[in-house]
N, C-alpha and C positions, 0 to 999 in steps of 0.2 A: 571796824574793818572787818571783812569777811575773811575766813581762814583761806589761806592759799594752801591747796591740798596737793594739785598736781600740774604744774605748768612746764612747758617745754619752749624752747627758742633755739635758733641757730642764725648764723651770721657769716658771710664771707667778706673779708677785706683783702684786696689784692696788693701785692708786693710792689715796691719801686722796680723800675726796669733794671734787670740784671741781677735780681735777688731772688732768693727762694724763700721769702719771708710771708708768704700768705697765710693768713690766720683763718680758721674756720671753726669756731668753738661751737660746740653745742652743750646747752644747758638745761638741767633738770632742777626746779625749783618747788619745794612743798614743804608742808608741816614736818617737824621733827617726830610727830606721833603717828604719821601716815606712811605709805609707801615709799615716799622719797626719803623719809627719815630710816626707813629699814635698809634701803639699798645704801644709803650714806655708812650705816653701822656695818653692813655687810663687807664694805670696802676697807675696813680696818685690818690691813694687811697687805703683803705686798704679792704681785703675781710677776713672775719672771718676765723682763721685758717690757712691763707696763708698770713703771713706778706710779704709785699713788701717794699724795701729800697733801696735807691742809694748804689753803693758800694764805700765804703770809706777805706782807708788804715788806717786812724786814725782820730782823731777829726780834722776837718778843712781841710782834706786831700782827697776830693772826686776825683775819678779818671776819667780821660778822656780817650778815650770817654766816655761820661755820660752813666752810666750803671745802670740797675735795675735788682735787683735780687728778686727771691721768692722762695718759696718751693714747691716740689713735693709731700712732706708727709704733713699732719695736723699737725700744732702745737698744743700741748697740755699742754706744761708745761713752767714756767719761764727758768728751766735749759736749755731746748731746745732752748729759744729764745736767752740766753746768749751764746751759743755755735755758732748758726748761725750769731749773730750780732758781735761775737767776732772772734774767731778762723776761721770760715769759711769765713766770709766776708774780713778779712785780708789776708788770702790766695788767695782768689779771686782777691781782688785789686793788691796785689803785684804782681800776674801773668798777670794782665792787663797791668800793667806798665812795666813789664819786657818784654811783648810783644810789646811795644812801642820802647823801648831800643834796642831789637833785629831786629826790621824791620818787625816783623809779622803784626803787625797793622802800617799803615802808619801815621807817626806823624803829617804829614801836613793835614790829614783828620780827625785829632782827635775831632774838634769841628763841622765836618760835619755829623759825623756818630754817632750813638749810638748803645748800645747793651741791649739784655735782657738776663739773665743767670738764667735758672731753676736748682735749686740746689738739690740734693738729701743728706739729713742728715738724717741717719737711726734713728729713735726715740729711739732705744735702747742706743744711746750714751748718752742720757741725763741723764740716772740712771746707768750706766756702772761705777761701783766704781773704776776700774782699767782703765779707759780710757786714751789713749796715745794721749795728744792734740797735740804733735810733729807729731804724725802719721795721725791725722786729718787735719793738716795744710799740711803737706806733699801729701797725696792723692788730697786734693781740689787745692793746687797750681799746681801740675802736671797735673791734668785732666783738669783743666781750660786753661792751656796753650795749651794743645794738642788739646782740642775743639776748640779754637779759630784759631790755626793753621789749623786744617782741614776745617774749615768755609772759610778761607780765601783761600786755595787751592783747594776747592771744592772736599774734599776727604770724603768718597772713591768714586772713578769716577765710571761712568756707566759702564765702561769697567771692572773694578775691581769687581763691584757688579755681573756683568754677569759671568766673569771668575770663582768667587767663589760661584756660586748658589749652586752648590752641595757638595762642601767640607766645607763650613762653616755653621754650625748649631745653632740655637739658643739653649742656655742651657737648658731651659726650655723643650724642644722638645727631649731630650735624652730618647730614649725608646718609644716615642709616635710616631714619624714621621720616616719612612725609607726613605732616600734620595737616596739610590742606586737603 
C-alpha cells in the first residue's frame, strides 16, 4: 500500500424538511509522520468556542485511524456541546469504522494515518424544539462516509472540475454571476 500523505475531502448531505441538520464535514487524512500528523498533534489543546476532541463511538471506543474533530461554528451553549459530543460524534465515529469495514480506509494503515474532521453543526440545532436527532445522525454519518471516500479517491478530479466549470454554480451566486 502506498503511504497516504495528504488527502482532502468534503461532502454535504442535506437535512430533512424543517430541520437544521445539514452536515458538511471536511476531512484531512494523512500519515502520522507527515504534515497531517503535525497538524493533528498541534490540535491537542482547546481554543475557546471551537472544542477539539478525539472521535469516539462511545466510552472507551476511540476510532482508528485516530481522528480529531472540531467545529466550524462557534460553540455558545451546553446544548450544542451535548449534540456535538453525542449524536454528531457517534455518527462520525460509526462512519469511520464502517469505512474500515468496507475498505474505503485501509485497515493495515489504521495506526499509520490520522484524520482531522471539521464539523458543521448548525447552531440552531441546539435550541430547535423539534430537533430530529435521527436526521442529525443520518446526515453526519452519510456525509462523513462520503467525504472520506472522496478524499481517498481524490474526488472531484481536476478533469471533473474543469468539465463542470460552467455548469456547476455555487448556490450563493444565483443571480450574482452569469456563467454563460
